[in-house]
C-alpha positions in Angstrom: 0.4 -66.8 40.0 -0.9 -67.8 36.7 0.4 -71.4 35.3 -0.9 -69.8 31.5 1.0 -66.5 32.1 4.5 -68.4 31.8 3.9 -70.6 28.9 1.9 -68.1 27.0 3.5 -64.0 26.9 0.8 -61.4 26.6 -0.2 -60.5 22.8 0.0 -57.2 22.0 -1.8 -56.8 18.9 -1.7 -53.5 16.7 -4.8 -51.2 16.4 -4.7 -51.9 12.7 -5.0 -55.7 13.3 -7.4 -55.0 16.2 -9.8 -53.5 13.3 -9.0 -56.3 10.8 -10.2 -58.5 12.7 -13.3 -56.9 13.8 -14.3 -56.2 10.2 -13.7 -60.1 9.4 -15.7 -61.0 12.2 -18.3 -58.5 10.7 -18.3 -59.8 7.4 -18.5 -63.6 8.5 -21.5 -62.7 10.6 -23.8 -61.8 7.5 -22.3 -64.3 5.4 -23.3 -66.7 8.6 -26.8 -64.9 8.1 -26.8 -65.0 4.5 -26.2 -69.0 4.3 -28.4 -69.9 6.8 -31.4 -67.2 6.3 -31.1 -66.4 2.5 -31.3 -62.7 2.7 -29.2 -59.7 3.4 -29.2 -58.7 7.0 -28.5 -55.1 6.2 -30.9 -53.9 3.8 -29.8 -51.0 1.7 -33.1 -50.6 -0.3 -36.5 -49.1 1.2 -39.1 -51.6 2.3 -41.7 -52.1 0.3 -45.3 -50.2 0.8 -47.6 -51.9 2.1 -51.2 -52.7 0.1 -54.0 -50.7 0.5 -57.5 -51.9 1.7 
C-alpha cells in the first residue's frame, strides 16, 4: 500500500519527452559549468603543445 500511488497516478512519458529532458539536463550542466568556471568542459580544439625545454 502506498499513499502517493492514490494521490499521484503513475506518469508515463513518451520517448521524445525523455530525450528532450535528457538533452535539456545536459545543456544545463554545461551552462552551469561555464558560469562557474568560465571554461568549456568539452573542448573541440586540440590542446596547446607543451613548451620546448
